[in-house]
C-alpha positions in Angstrom: -7.8 32.5 -5.9 -8.2 29.0 -5.0 -6.7 26.4 -7.8 -9.5 24.1 -9.2 -7.5 21.1 -10.7 -5.1 18.7 -9.1 -2.3 19.6 -11.4 -1.8 23.3 -10.0 -2.7 21.8 -6.5 0.0 19.7 -7.1 2.6 22.4 -8.9 1.8 24.5 -6.4 2.4 22.4 -3.1 5.5 20.7 -5.0 6.6 24.7 -5.5 6.2 26.1 -1.8 8.1 22.8 -0.9 10.8 23.1 -2.8 10.9 26.6 -2.2 10.7 26.3 1.9 13.3 23.7 1.8 15.6 25.8 -0.5 15.1 28.8 1.9 15.4 26.8 4.9 19.2 25.6 3.5 20.2 28.6 2.0 19.4 30.4 4.9 21.5 27.8 7.4 24.1 28.1 4.2 24.2 32.1 4.7 24.0 32.0 8.7 26.6 29.3 8.6 29.1 31.5 6.5 28.7 34.8 8.4 29.2 32.6 11.6 32.7 31.4 9.9 33.7 34.9 8.7 32.7 36.5 12.0 34.9 34.1 13.9 37.7 34.2 11.7 37.5 38.3 12.4 37.3 38.1 15.9 40.1 35.5 15.5 42.7 37.8 13.9 41.4 40.7 16.4 42.4 38.7 19.4 45.8 38.1 17.9 46.2 41.8 17.5 45.0 42.2 21.1 47.4 39.6 22.3 50.2 41.2 20.5 49.7 44.8 21.2 49.2 43.6 24.8 52.5 42.3 25.1 54.0 45.4 23.7 52.5 47.0 26.2 53.4 45.2 29.1 57.2 45.7 28.0 57.5 49.6 26.7 54.3 50.8 28.1 51.8 53.1 26.8 54.6 54.5 24.4 55.5 51.2 23.3 51.9 50.3 22.9 51.5 53.9 20.5 55.0 52.8 18.4 53.6 49.4 17.9 50.3 50.7 16.4 51.9 53.6 14.2 54.5 50.6 12.7 51.3 48.1 12.6 49.1 50.8 10.0 52.3 51.5 8.0 52.5 47.7 7.3 51.6 46.9 3.5 47.9 44.9 3.0 47.3 45.9 6.8 44.2 48.7 5.0 41.5 46.6 7.2 43.0 46.7 10.5 41.0 49.9 12.6 43.4 51.2 15.7 43.1 53.6 18.3 44.8 54.6 21.2 43.2 57.9 23.2 44.2 59.5 26.6 41.8 59.4 29.3 39.8 61.8 27.7 39.2 60.3 24.6 41.9 62.5 22.3 43.6 60.8 19.8 47.3 59.5 20.2 47.9 56.5 17.8 45.8 54.9 15.7 43.5 55.7 12.2 40.4 57.2 13.8 40.0 60.7 14.6 38.9 60.4 18.1 37.3 58.1 20.5 33.5 57.3 19.5 31.1 58.9 21.1 29.0 56.7 23.2 31.1 53.7 23.6 32.6 53.0 27.2 36.3 51.7 27.4 36.3 48.0 28.1 32.8 47.7 26.7 33.9 44.3 25.1 32.8 44.1 21.3 31.1 46.2 19.1 30.2 47.1 15.9 29.6 50.9 14.9 30.1 53.4 12.2 33.5 55.5 12.3 35.6 57.9 10.0 39.0 57.1 9.3 41.7 59.7 9.0 44.2 58.0 6.9 41.0 57.6 4.5 38.6 59.8 5.4 35.7 57.2 5.2 33.0 56.0 7.0 33.4 52.5 7.7 31.8 49.9 9.2 33.7 48.4 11.8 33.8 45.2 14.6 35.9 46.4 17.3 36.6 45.3 20.7 37.5 48.0 23.6 39.8 48.7 26.7 40.5 50.7 29.2 43.8 50.5 30.1 45.7 51.1 33.5 46.8 55.0 33.6 43.3 55.5 32.2 43.9 55.2 28.8 41.7 53.9 26.0 42.3 51.3 23.4 39.9 50.3 20.1 41.3 47.5 17.9 39.3 46.5 15.1 38.7 45.3 11.5 37.1 47.2 8.6 33.7 45.4 7.9 33.2 46.9 4.7 34.6 43.4 2.4 32.4 41.6 4.8 29.4 43.4 4.4 30.2 43.3 0.4 30.8 39.5 1.0 26.9 39.6 2.7 25.8 41.3 -0.2 27.1 39.5 -3.0 25.9 36.0 -0.8 22.5 37.3 -0.5 22.6 38.3 -4.1 23.7 34.4 -4.9 20.9 33.2 -2.4 18.2 35.3 -4.0 19.4 33.5 -7.6 19.5 30.3 -6.4 16.2 30.5 -4.9 14.9 32.4 -7.8 16.3 29.3 -10.2 15.7 26.3 -7.8 11.7 28.0 -8.0 11.9 27.5 -11.6 12.6 24.1 -11.8 10.5 23.3 -9.1 7.7 25.0 -11.1 9.3 22.3 -14.1 9.1 19.3 -12.0 6.1 19.7 -10.6 4.3 20.2 -14.2 6.5 16.7 -15.2 5.6 15.2 -12.2 1.8 16.2 -12.4 1.6 14.9 -15.7 2.9 12.0 -15.1 0.8 10.9 -11.9 -1.9 12.8 -13.5 -1.8 11.0 -16.6 -1.7 7.5 -15.1 -4.4 8.6 -12.7 -6.1 9.4 -16.0 -5.3 6.3 -17.5 -7.5 4.6 -14.6 -10.5 7.3 -14.4 -11.0 6.7 -18.2 -11.1 2.9 -17.9 -13.6 3.3 -15.4 -15.9 5.8 -17.4 -15.8 3.2 -19.9 -16.6 0.0 -17.7 -19.4 2.6 -16.0 -20.8 2.5 -19.6 -20.8 -1.2 -20.2 -17.6 -1.7 -21.5 -16.7 -4.9 -18.6 -13.8 -6.1 -20.6 -12.1 -3.0 -20.5 -9.3 -2.9 -18.0 -6.6 -0.4 -16.9 -3.0 -0.2 -18.9 0.0 -1.6 -17.6 3.1 0.5 -18.9 5.4 -2.0 -18.1 7.8 0.1 -15.9 7.3 -2.1 -12.4 6.5 0.8 -10.6 3.2 1.7 -8.1 1.0 2.4 -11.2 1.7 -0.3 -12.8 1.0 -3.1 -9.4 -1.9 -0.6 -8.4 -3.2 -1.2 -12.5 -2.3 -5.1 -12.0 -4.8 -4.7 -8.8 -7.4 -3.1 -10.0 -7.6 -5.6 -13.6 -7.6 -8.6 -10.8 -10.7 -6.7 -9.3 -12.0 -6.2 -12.5 -12.2 -9.7 -13.7 -13.5 -11.0 -10.5 -16.1 -8.3 -10.5 -16.8 -9.5 -14.2 -16.8 -12.9 -13.5 -19.3 -12.0 -10.4 -21.4 -10.6 -13.3 -21.3 -13.0 -15.5 -22.4 -15.4 -12.7 -25.1 -13.4 -11.5 -26.3 -13.4 -15.0 -26.1 -16.9 -15.9 -27.9 -17.6 -12.2 -30.9 -15.5 -13.1 -31.4 -17.3 -16.8 -30.7 -20.6 -15.1 -32.9 -20.2 -12.3 -35.9 -18.9 -14.6 -34.8 -22.2 -16.6 -34.3 -24.8 -14.4 -36.7 -24.2 -11.7 -39.9 -23.0 -14.0 -40.2 -26.7 -14.8 -40.0 -28.5 -11.5 -42.8 -25.5 -9.9 -44.7 -26.3 -12.7 -44.6 -30.0 -12.0 -45.5 -29.0 -8.6 -48.6 -26.7 -9.5 -49.6 -29.5 -11.7 -49.5 -32.2 -9.0 -51.2 -30.5 -6.0 -54.0 -29.2 -9.2 -54.3 -33.3 -9.8 -54.8 -33.3 -6.0 -57.5 -31.2 -6.0 -59.7 -34.0 -8.1 -62.6 -35.0 -6.6 -62.7 -38.6 -8.1 -59.5 -39.3 -7.0 -59.1 -41.7 -4.4 -57.2 -41.7 -1.1 -54.0 -43.2 -2.3 -54.2 -41.8 -5.6 -54.8 -38.4 -4.2 -51.8 -39.2 -1.4 -48.7 -40.1 -4.4 -50.0 -36.6 -6.0 -49.6 -34.7 -2.9 -46.1 -36.9 -2.0 -45.0 -36.2 -5.8 -45.9 -32.3 -5.3 -43.8 -32.7 -2.0 -40.8 -33.9 -3.5 -40.9 -31.1 -6.4 -40.8 -28.6 -3.5 -38.1 -30.6 -1.7 -36.0 -30.2 -5.0 -36.6 -26.7 -5.6 -35.7 -26.0 -1.3 -32.6 -27.7 -2.4 -32.2 -25.7 -5.3 -32.4 -22.7 -3.2 -30.3 -23.8 -0.1 -27.5 -24.9 -2.8 -27.3 -21.5 -4.0 -27.8 -19.3 -0.9 -24.5 -21.8 0.5 -22.9 -20.5 -2.7 -23.3 -17.2 -2.3 -22.0 -16.6 1.3 -19.3 -18.8 0.0 -18.6 -16.8 -2.4 -18.8 -13.6 -0.2 -16.8 -15.3 2.4 -19.5 -15.4 5.2 -18.4 -17.1 8.2 -14.5 -16.8 8.2 -15.1 -15.7 11.9 -16.1 -19.6 12.0 -13.4 -21.3 11.1 -11.8 -23.9 13.2 -9.2 -26.5 13.2 -10.9 -29.4 11.2 -9.6 -32.9 10.4 -10.3 -34.4 6.8 -10.0 -37.6 7.5 -12.7 -37.6 10.3 -14.7 -35.0 8.2 -14.5 -37.8 5.2 -15.3 -41.1 7.8 -18.5 -38.7 9.2 -19.7 -39.0 5.0 -18.6 -42.1 4.7 -20.9 -43.5 7.5 -23.8 -41.0 6.5 -23.7 -42.5 2.7 -22.6 -45.8 3.0 -26.5 -46.9 3.1 -27.1 -45.1 0.0 -24.1 -46.7 -1.9 -25.0 -50.2 -0.7 -28.6 -49.3 -2.5 -26.8 -49.2 -5.7 -24.3 -52.0 -5.1 -21.6 -49.7 -4.7 -18.5 -50.7 -2.3 -17.9 -46.6 0.1 -14.2 -46.6 1.5 -11.7 -44.1 3.2 -8.2 -44.4 2.9 -5.7 -42.0 4.6 -4.7 -40.2 8.2 -5.0 -37.3 9.6 -4.9 -33.9 7.8 -5.6 -30.9 9.6 -7.2 -27.4 7.7 -8.4 -24.0 9.3 -11.6 -23.8 8.0 -15.6 -23.4 8.2 -16.6 -27.3 9.4 -20.2 -27.1 8.0 -19.2 -25.9 4.3 -16.6 -28.2 4.3 -18.5 -31.2 5.3 -21.9 -29.6 2.4 -18.3 -29.8 -0.3 -17.7 -33.0 0.6 -21.2 -34.6 0.7 -21.7 -32.8 -2.6 -18.8 -34.8 -4.0 -19.8 -37.9 -2.1 -23.4 -38.0 -3.7 -22.4 -36.9 -7.1 -19.8 -39.9 -7.3 -22.9 -42.4 -6.4 -25.1 -40.8 -8.7 -22.8 -41.4 -11.8 -20.6 -44.8 -10.4 -22.1 -47.9 -11.8 -23.6 -51.3 -9.7 -20.5 -53.4 -8.6 -17.8 -50.2 -8.5 -16.4 -48.8 -6.1 -15.9 -44.9 -4.7 -12.7 -44.0 -2.1 -12.1 -40.8 -0.5 -9.1 -40.6 0.5 -6.9 -37.9 2.7 -3.5 -37.1 2.7 -0.9 -34.8 4.0 1.2 -34.1 1.0 4.0 -31.4 0.8 2.2 -28.8 -0.7 -0.2 -29.4 1.9 -3.3 -31.4 2.8 -5.7 -32.8 0.3 -9.5 -34.7 0.5 -10.1 -36.3 -2.8 -13.2 -38.5 -3.8 -12.6 -41.3 -6.7 -15.2 -42.7 -8.7 -15.3 -45.6 -11.7 -18.0 -43.7 -13.3 -18.1 -42.7 -16.8 -15.7 -39.7 -15.9 -15.4 -35.8 -17.7 -13.6 -35.2 -20.6 -11.2 -32.6 -20.4 -12.8 -29.8 -22.1 -15.9 -30.2 -19.8 -14.1 -30.2 -16.6 -14.0 -26.1 -16.0 -17.4 -25.8 -17.5 -19.3 -28.0 -14.8 -18.2 -26.0 -12.1 -20.2 -23.4 -13.0 -23.8 -23.3 -11.4 -27.0 -25.1 -13.1 -24.7 -27.1 -15.5 -25.3 -30.2 -16.5 -23.5 -33.2 -18.7 -26.6 -34.7 -19.4 -28.3 -32.7 -22.1 -31.6 -34.6 -21.4 -31.3 -33.2 -18.0 -33.2 -36.2 -16.7 -31.3 -36.9 -13.8 -32.1 -36.1 -10.6 -30.3 -32.8 -9.3 -30.2 -28.8 -10.3 -26.2 -29.0 -11.3 -25.3 -27.0 -8.2 -23.3 -29.3 -6.4 -19.7 -28.9 -8.0 -20.7 -25.5 -8.1 -21.1 -25.1 -4.3 -17.4 -26.9 -4.2 -16.0 -24.6 -6.5 -17.0 -21.5 -3.9 -16.0 -23.5 -0.9 -12.3 -24.0 -2.3 -12.4 -20.7 -3.1 -13.5 -19.4 0.1 -10.8 -21.7 1.7 -7.9 -20.2 -0.6 -7.9 -24.5 -2.1 -6.9 -26.1 -5.1 -10.0 -27.7 -6.8 -8.8 -29.9 -9.7 -10.9 -32.6 -11.8 -8.4 -35.1 -13.0 -8.8 -38.8 -14.9 -9.1 -41.3 -12.6 -8.7 -44.2 -15.4 -11.3 -44.8 -15.4 -14.1 -42.4 -13.5 -13.1 -39.2 -12.2 -11.1 -38.0 -9.2 -11.8 -34.6 -7.5 -9.4 -33.2 -5.5 -9.2 -30.3 -3.1 -6.1 -29.4 -2.0 -5.1 -26.5 0.7 -1.9 -24.5 1.8 -0.1 -25.6 4.9 -1.0 -23.6 8.1 1.2 -21.8 9.9 2.4 -24.4 12.7 2.5 -26.8 9.1 0.1 -28.8 9.7 -2.8 -27.8 7.9 -4.2 -24.4 5.7 -5.3 -20.9 6.6 -6.8 -19.4 3.9 -6.2 -16.2 2.5 -8.6 -14.0 1.8 -10.2 -13.9 -2.1 -8.2 -16.2 -3.2 -10.0 -18.3 -6.5 -9.0 -21.7 -7.1 -9.0 -23.8 -10.9 
């Protein structure tokens, strides 16, 4: 019959393994014990043979017969078997009636059933046979009934031991299956609730510190990440519908206005340029969303290479210096080389977004400083401005997509810059921190040291704060 549930299969497998292993151990014990007993019997018989051989050499056949009779009369030797027979097989001395049929003298060790003349019993005998110099025959052995009885007792004990072991195996198998399947049931029940829509449910952790608790912890972290991604997806969908509707509406309005036949060339050109600007803004938003999605998915890890953060910062300062000058802002760089392992283009996009954000919010006649350093925790790059800063309560919120602190949303941008920075930080296993620059804001990307101690090598899928 096929076992249809995991409990039955687990118990049956446990019982089979225990039964086989116990049977092998008990068989080893049986054969080891039997070998020891057989060895002791042979040692006793061989000692008797050596004693009889000594008497035969000194006194001949008559002395051998006298030695056998003397041994038979010794108390406590009831298990000894002796037979001295003439060349024709007739008994001269011993406790067997005649030479056993079918046994050749000098055949060595044999086991056979013989009838003793002293007791009249037919017994199992382990013996050795010899042919003497005058043709006489000698058989020396021991009654094997005691050994056979011991064998039966041992076999019965082994059978009982196997039966008790089987019962214990069933009990332990049932308990083991309950333990394992109860923990699996917790996981299955939690998964079913999540399938039904309860995204906040988590696998229970019982505090035992065992493999199941570690598995539950890993699954719960995975579920936390999935819940966060689902929430981000829902927010992105809502935000795209809300934030991109306005620029697309303005784009359509500018294009409709440009179709007015009464417009002059310059007015038509102005409306078309405005439409192009709106389209560029929409394209930038979609490009940023794609970059965030790629970074969140870890795409491009195979393109990681050694990147010098100081050189990257210098390139960004050179690129944005003209824009900063237009706002009467001084853009400077400080620090020294700090190498990390990362995606060059995504790291450049992240630093560029931080510099753009700082330029957008920094007041005129202020300074923006890009710093690189190699600290005890690893290499870092920071962008510091002297703008209005961000209050501590809003610092975590502005890392989400489409979040801007100006409620009127009158400033340019879609609120994706810091989201992209956060996604790139997670991809690289970096620490993202927003701190008060007193005044202004200091945004820092901190990387773990590389294996050679010069930079960082990102562990996959580690989120940053």
